[in-house]
N, C-alpha and C positions, 0 to 999 in steps of 0.2 A: 682435295686431297685433305682430310680432315686434317685443321687447324695445330691436331694435340699428336701426328703421325709422325713416325720416327724422317720421316721423306721430308717433313714440312721443318723440322727443326733444322735438319743437314741444310736444305735450301736457306733457312735465315743464315746459319751458321757461317755459312759460306759467302754469301750478298754482305752481311757485318762484320763478318772478317774478326768470329767469334769460337772460342775453343766450345768445345763439348767434350762433354765427360760421359764414360759409358763404361761397365761391367764386359769383359772382355776374358774367358775362358776363365773365370775366377779373379782375377785382377780388376783394377779399378784402373782403366787409361782417359789421359787427354789428349783430344784428339784436334788440330789444327784440320778441317775438311777443303780439302781446294777444289773438287768435282763429287759431283754426284751422276751415276750411269747407270740404264739397267744392263741385266747381260740375264739371257735366259727370263728376261721376264720375273725376274728379282733385282730389286736396286741394292746395286753397292755406293761407296766411297772410297776415294782417295782422298788419303789423311797423310799427314805428316803428325807422327808421335814425338814432340820434342822431351818427352821424357824416358827417350828408349838413348841408352850409352853406348854414342857411335863411337868407332876408333878414330874417324876424323870429318870434317868439315866435309869435304869432297866424296864421303862414304852415306852420307846424309842423302831420304828419297822419302818417296808415298808407297804407303804401304796400302794395301787395300781388303776393302772389310766389307761383305754382303752386312746390309744392316739387320738381317734377321739374327744375326750372331751378336748384336749388341742389344745388352738388357741395359734399363735404366736412364734410356739416351736422355741430355737434358744439357741446355746451351748453358753455356759459365757468363758472368761478365767478363771474361777475359780475351783481350783482342789477342792477335796475332799478325805479324810480318806472313804472308805468300813466303815459301821457300824460294830462295833464287837459283831460277834455272830447271824447276821442275816443270813436267811435262803434263801440261792439264789436259792432252788428249784422252780419248778410253783408249785401256790399255790393251784393247786385242780389238780385230777391224770387227769382228763383229758383235760388240758391246755398243749400248744404245748412250749418249750423251745428251744427260738433260740439264747442268749448270754446274759453269768453272769459274773458277775466276778468272 
C-alpha cells in the first residue's frame, strides 16, 4: 500500500485517532474514522462526522463512505475520542474488516 494512498491515510488516522478532512459531494467534511473495511473489492471507512447537526446525543452514529468518493483526503492534527458505543464491526456480513479502533 503506497504511503500516500487514501487507505494509508485512513489507517494512520484510526491508529492515531486523528481527524481526516475530505471533499465529499461538494462539501468539506471533517471525519473521525473508526474502521476501514473492504466491500466488493473497494475500500470504505466507517466514520463519525462531528460537524453534522444531530438532534440528540443518542442519534450520533457512524456513517459509511466509499474512499473513491472522498477527494483531497488529508490527515489533520486534530485528535478525537471514539464515539461511545460505536459498533466497529463491518456493517455487512460479506464486508472484510481491515482495521478498527
